[in-house]
C-alpha positions as CSV (number, residue, x, y, z in Angstrom):
1,M,-11.0,11.9,-35.8
2,T,-9.0,10.5,-32.9
3,P,-10.6,11.7,-29.7
4,I,-8.4,14.1,-27.7
5,S,-7.6,12.7,-24.2
6,P,-5.5,13.8,-21.3
7,E,-4.3,10.2,-20.7
8,N,-0.8,10.6,-22.0
9,I,-0.4,13.9,-20.0
10,L,-1.4,12.2,-16.8
11,K,0.5,9.0,-17.5
12,T,3.7,11.0,-18.1
13,G,3.2,13.5,-15.4
14,L,2.8,10.8,-12.8
15,A,5.3,8.4,-14.2
16,F,7.4,8.7,-11.1
17,W,4.7,6.5,-9.3
18,P,5.5,3.3,-11.2
19,A,9.2,4.3,-11.4
20,K,9.6,4.6,-7.7
21,T,7.6,1.5,-7.0
22,L,10.0,-0.5,-9.1
23,L,13.1,1.2,-7.7
24,S,11.9,0.4,-4.1
25,A,11.3,-3.2,-5.1
26,V,14.8,-3.4,-6.4
27,E,16.2,-1.8,-3.2
28,L,14.2,-4.2,-1.0
29,E,15.4,-7.1,-3.2
30,V,11.9,-8.3,-3.7
31,F,12.8,-10.1,-7.0
32,T,15.9,-11.8,-5.5
33,L,13.8,-13.2,-2.7
34,L,11.0,-14.4,-4.9
35,A,13.5,-16.0,-7.3
36,K,14.1,-18.6,-4.5
37,A,10.4,-19.6,-4.2
38,P,6.9,-18.0,-4.4
39,Q,5.7,-16.4,-1.2
40,D,2.4,-15.1,0.2
41,A,2.0,-11.5,1.3
42,A,2.5,-12.2,5.0
43,T,5.7,-14.0,4.5
44,L,7.0,-11.3,2.2
45,Q,6.0,-8.6,4.7
46,R,8.1,-10.3,7.4
47,A,11.0,-11.1,5.2
48,L,11.2,-7.6,3.7
49,G,10.5,-5.7,6.9
50,L,7.4,-4.0,5.6
51,H,4.6,-2.4,7.5
52,T,1.2,-4.1,7.2
53,R,-0.5,-0.9,5.9
54,G,1.3,-0.7,2.5
55,T,2.3,-4.3,1.8
56,L,-0.7,-5.5,-0.2
57,D,-0.9,-2.3,-2.2
58,F,2.8,-2.5,-2.9
59,L,2.8,-6.1,-4.0
60,D,-0.4,-5.8,-6.1
61,T,0.9,-2.7,-7.8
62,L,3.9,-4.7,-8.9
63,V,1.5,-7.3,-10.2
64,A,-0.5,-4.7,-12.1
65,L,2.6,-3.3,-13.6
66,G,3.6,-6.7,-14.8
67,F,6.7,-7.2,-12.6
68,L,5.1,-9.9,-10.4
69,Q,2.5,-12.6,-10.9
70,R,0.0,-13.7,-8.3
71,E,-1.8,-17.1,-8.2
72,E,-3.8,-18.5,-5.3
73,G,-2.3,-15.9,-3.0
74,L,1.3,-16.6,-3.9
75,Y,3.5,-14.0,-5.5
76,R,6.2,-14.9,-8.0
77,N,8.5,-13.1,-10.4
78,A,7.4,-12.4,-14.0
79,P,9.9,-14.0,-16.4
80,E,11.8,-10.8,-17.2
81,T,12.2,-9.7,-13.5
82,D,13.3,-13.2,-12.6
83,L,16.0,-13.1,-15.3
84,F,17.1,-9.5,-15.0
85,L,16.4,-8.4,-11.4
86,D,17.6,-11.4,-9.4
87,K,20.9,-10.4,-7.9
88,A,22.1,-14.0,-7.8
89,K,22.0,-14.3,-11.6
90,P,24.8,-13.1,-13.9
91,S,22.0,-11.5,-16.1
92,Y,21.2,-9.0,-13.3
93,I,20.9,-5.5,-14.7
94,G,19.6,-3.8,-11.5
95,G,22.8,-1.9,-10.9
96,I,21.5,1.0,-13.1
97,L,18.2,1.0,-11.1
98,E,20.1,1.0,-7.8
99,M,22.0,4.1,-9.0
100,A,18.8,5.6,-10.2
101,N,17.2,5.1,-6.8
102,N,20.2,6.3,-4.8
103,R,21.4,9.2,-6.9
104,L,19.5,10.1,-10.0
105,Y,16.0,10.2,-8.5
106,P,16.6,13.0,-6.1
107,F,18.8,15.0,-8.5
108,W,16.2,15.0,-11.2
109,G,14.0,16.9,-8.8
110,N,16.2,19.8,-9.7
111,L,15.7,19.6,-13.5
112,T,13.9,22.9,-13.7
113,T,16.8,24.6,-11.9
114,A,19.2,22.9,-14.4
115,L,17.2,24.1,-17.3
116,R,17.2,27.7,-16.0
117,T,20.9,27.8,-15.0
118,G,22.6,25.3,-17.3
119,E,24.4,23.9,-14.3
120,R,24.5,20.3,-13.1
121,Q,22.5,19.4,-10.0
122,N,24.3,16.4,-8.5
123,E,27.1,16.2,-5.9
124,K,28.3,19.6,-7.1
125,L,25.5,21.2,-5.0
126,E,27.4,20.0,-2.0
127,G,30.8,21.3,-3.2
128,K,31.8,17.8,-4.4
129,D,32.9,16.4,-7.7
130,L,30.9,13.4,-9.0
131,F,33.7,11.2,-10.2
132,A,36.1,12.2,-7.3
133,E,33.4,11.1,-4.9
134,L,32.6,7.9,-6.7
135,Y,36.2,6.8,-7.1
136,K,37.3,7.4,-3.5
137,D,34.5,5.2,-2.1
138,P,34.9,1.5,-3.1
139,A,31.3,0.6,-2.4
140,R,29.8,3.5,-4.4
141,L,32.3,2.9,-7.2
142,A,31.3,-0.8,-7.4
143,E,27.6,0.2,-7.5
144,F,28.4,2.8,-10.3
145,L,30.4,0.3,-12.4
146,R,27.6,-2.4,-12.0
147,A,25.2,0.3,-13.1
148,M,27.2,0.9,-16.3
149,S,27.1,-2.8,-17.0
150,G,23.3,-2.9,-16.4
151,V,22.5,-0.1,-18.7
152,S,24.8,-1.3,-21.4
153,R,24.4,-5.1,-21.4
154,G,22.0,-5.4,-24.3
155,A,24.1,-3.1,-26.5
156,N,27.3,-4.9,-25.5
157,M,25.9,-8.2,-26.5
158,A,24.7,-6.8,-29.8
159,I,28.1,-5.3,-30.6
160,A,29.8,-8.6,-29.8
161,K,27.6,-10.3,-32.4
162,Q,27.0,-7.6,-34.9
163,F,30.3,-5.9,-35.6
164,P,32.6,-7.7,-38.2
165,W,35.1,-9.0,-35.6
166,L,36.6,-11.6,-38.0
167,D,38.4,-8.7,-39.7
168,Y,40.3,-7.8,-36.5
169,K,42.5,-9.3,-33.8
170,T,42.6,-6.8,-30.9
171,Y,40.4,-4.2,-29.3
172,V,40.4,-1.7,-26.4
173,D,37.4,-0.6,-24.5
174,V,37.9,3.0,-23.4
175,G,36.2,3.9,-20.1
176,T,35.6,0.2,-19.6
177,A,34.0,0.5,-16.1
178,Q,33.3,-3.1,-14.8
179,G,34.4,-4.4,-18.2
180,D,31.1,-5.9,-19.6
181,L,31.7,-4.7,-23.2
182,A,35.2,-6.2,-23.2
183,V,33.9,-9.4,-21.7
184,Q,30.9,-9.8,-24.0
185,I,33.1,-9.3,-27.1
186,A,35.6,-11.9,-25.9
187,L,32.9,-14.4,-25.0
188,K,31.5,-14.2,-28.5
189,N,34.8,-14.0,-30.4
190,P,37.4,-16.4,-29.1
191,H,40.1,-15.3,-31.5
192,L,40.2,-11.8,-30.1
193,R,42.4,-10.3,-27.3
194,G,41.0,-7.2,-25.5
195,I,42.1,-4.4,-23.2
196,G,39.9,-2.5,-20.7
197,F,41.2,1.1,-20.2
198,D,40.1,3.1,-17.2
199,L,41.4,4.9,-14.1
200,P,43.6,2.7,-12.0
201,E,41.0,2.5,-9.2
202,V,38.8,0.4,-11.5
203,G,41.4,-2.3,-12.0
204,P,40.5,-4.7,-9.2
205,I,36.8,-4.6,-10.0
206,F,37.5,-5.1,-13.7
207,S,39.9,-8.0,-13.0
208,D,37.4,-9.8,-10.8
209,Y,34.7,-9.5,-13.4
210,V,36.9,-10.8,-16.2
211,A,38.1,-13.7,-14.0
212,L,34.5,-14.5,-13.1
213,N,33.8,-15.0,-16.8
214,G,37.0,-17.1,-17.3
215,L,38.7,-14.6,-19.6
216,K,41.8,-13.4,-17.7
217,E,44.1,-14.9,-20.3
218,R,42.6,-12.8,-23.2
219,V,41.2,-9.7,-21.5
220,T,43.6,-7.4,-19.5
221,F,43.4,-4.1,-17.8
222,A,45.4,-0.9,-18.6
223,G,45.2,1.9,-16.0
224,G,45.3,5.5,-17.1
225,S,43.4,8.7,-17.8
226,F,42.2,9.5,-21.3
227,F,42.7,13.1,-20.5
228,T,46.4,12.9,-19.9
229,D,47.5,9.5,-21.4
230,A,47.6,8.0,-24.9
231,L,45.1,5.3,-25.5
232,P,46.4,1.7,-25.8
233,Q,46.9,0.7,-29.4
234,A,44.5,-1.8,-30.9
235,D,42.7,-2.7,-34.1
236,V,39.4,-1.4,-32.8
237,V,38.8,1.3,-30.2
238,L,35.4,1.3,-28.5
239,M,33.7,4.0,-26.4
240,G,30.4,3.2,-24.9
241,H,28.4,5.9,-23.1
242,I,31.6,7.9,-22.8
243,L,31.4,10.8,-25.3
244,H,28.1,12.0,-23.9
245,D,29.7,12.9,-20.5
246,W,31.8,15.7,-22.0
247,D,31.6,19.0,-23.9
248,L,32.2,19.2,-27.6
249,E,35.9,20.0,-27.3
250,T,36.5,16.9,-25.2
251,K,34.4,14.7,-27.5
252,K,36.6,15.7,-30.4
253,M,39.8,15.2,-28.4
254,L,38.8,11.7,-27.5
255,L,38.0,10.9,-31.1
256,K,41.4,12.2,-32.1
257,K,43.1,10.0,-29.5
258,S,41.2,7.1,-30.8
259,Y,42.4,7.8,-34.4
260,D,46.0,8.0,-33.1
261,A,45.7,4.6,-31.4
262,L,44.5,2.8,-34.5
263,P,46.4,1.3,-37.4
264,A,45.4,2.1,-41.0
265,G,42.1,0.2,-41.6
266,G,41.4,0.1,-37.8
267,A,37.9,1.1,-36.6
268,V,36.4,3.3,-33.9
269,V,33.1,2.3,-32.4
270,V,31.1,4.9,-30.5
271,Y,27.8,3.7,-29.0
272,E,25.3,5.7,-27.1
273,S,21.5,6.3,-27.0
274,I,22.1,8.0,-30.3
275,I,19.4,10.6,-31.0
276,D,17.7,10.3,-34.4
277,D,18.8,13.0,-36.9
278,E,15.3,14.6,-36.8
279,R,15.5,14.8,-33.0
280,S,11.9,13.6,-32.7
281,Q,11.8,9.8,-32.1
282,N,14.4,8.6,-29.6
283,A,12.9,10.0,-26.5
284,F,15.2,8.0,-24.3
285,G,18.3,9.5,-26.0
286,L,16.9,13.0,-25.6
287,M,16.2,12.3,-21.9
288,M,19.6,10.9,-21.5
289,S,20.9,14.2,-22.8
290,L,18.8,15.9,-20.1
291,N,20.4,13.6,-17.6
292,M,23.8,14.8,-18.8
293,L,22.5,18.4,-18.0
294,V,21.7,17.2,-14.5
295,E,24.9,15.2,-14.0
296,T,27.7,16.9,-15.9
297,D,29.2,20.4,-16.5
298,G,29.1,20.2,-20.3
299,G,28.0,16.8,-21.4
300,F,25.2,16.2,-24.0
301,D,24.0,13.4,-26.2
302,F,24.0,13.7,-30.0
303,T,22.7,12.5,-33.3
304,G,24.4,10.1,-35.7
305,A,25.0,12.9,-38.1
306,D,26.7,14.9,-35.3
307,C,29.1,12.1,-34.5
308,I,29.9,11.4,-38.2
309,G,30.8,15.0,-38.6
310,W,33.2,15.0,-35.7
311,M,34.8,11.7,-36.9
312,R,35.3,13.2,-40.3
313,E,37.0,16.2,-38.8
314,V,39.7,14.1,-37.2
315,G,40.3,11.9,-40.3
316,F,38.0,8.9,-40.1
317,R,36.3,7.7,-43.3
318,D,33.5,5.3,-44.3
319,M,31.4,6.2,-41.2
320,R,28.0,4.5,-40.6
321,V,25.3,4.4,-38.0
322,E,23.9,0.9,-37.0
323,H,21.1,0.3,-34.6
324,L,21.9,-2.1,-31.8
325,V,19.0,-2.6,-29.4
326,G,16.3,-0.4,-27.9
327,P,17.4,3.2,-28.0
328,E,21.1,2.2,-28.5
329,S,23.0,2.6,-31.8
330,M,26.7,2.6,-32.7
331,V,28.6,4.9,-35.0
332,V,31.5,3.2,-36.8
333,G,34.4,5.0,-38.5
334,I,37.4,3.6,-40.3
335,K,40.9,5.0,-40.3
């Protein structure tokens, strides 16, 4: 018999310790600094503005967690932190961690209240609307859009490679944010032309990101609201981490608008942290749904079977679920 141990209980119950250690390191730009050159503890303390009392414990915790390496008193980045958490590299995914530190971390302290009331626990507690607050503040909007790129980068690259793009010529990324999905698809498939569709305030940030990747001739922006406007027509309509923000009625409405924007034979691609049909394996997807409880009025994540059923209701056929990377999968439907 496997011995019974409280290890998993304690590890999970105190998981905020390693989480906050990493989030503080990202906030302090530890990995960006060390990407320039290895440093000793005293040099890092001065450069980061830390107090002597916690510096060694902080740095050595990052070593023990595998985010830093230490040799002969010098600290350096581990390979993955050097690649993904150096702000100077295009592979930086820390935007989602910045948002987690600045917004999600305190809001998740109210999860019990959310479970008891069914009400979101973010800016609404201050009488404010999440998206209205984000979109009126350029700095917060930019951080949010970078976060969407960070959390989606691996899945975006997988879709760019995995989907049968040779069968299509055009695509539209609905709720495009910074535009990373549209960019990754275009980089991998030079025959395609793409559109990023989002609220007009996103346009300048999207355009800068597209230009940075040398794609402004093939990837363009269309401003509008998917609540009030028709979606731009294209051979493929993509929605990444969009449907889970909304209640069931809105999910179905967006799928119907996707159907209307496609030609016969066109495809819709929905990707999220799709929950497994048995609702017992994809813990990240289930926790993402709890995040929607904390963050939205009616949003929730869903299984592949759920999404296939909604697609069928609005007229799609030949639906399938394909794994992408980590907890991420896509659901594809053909018109």
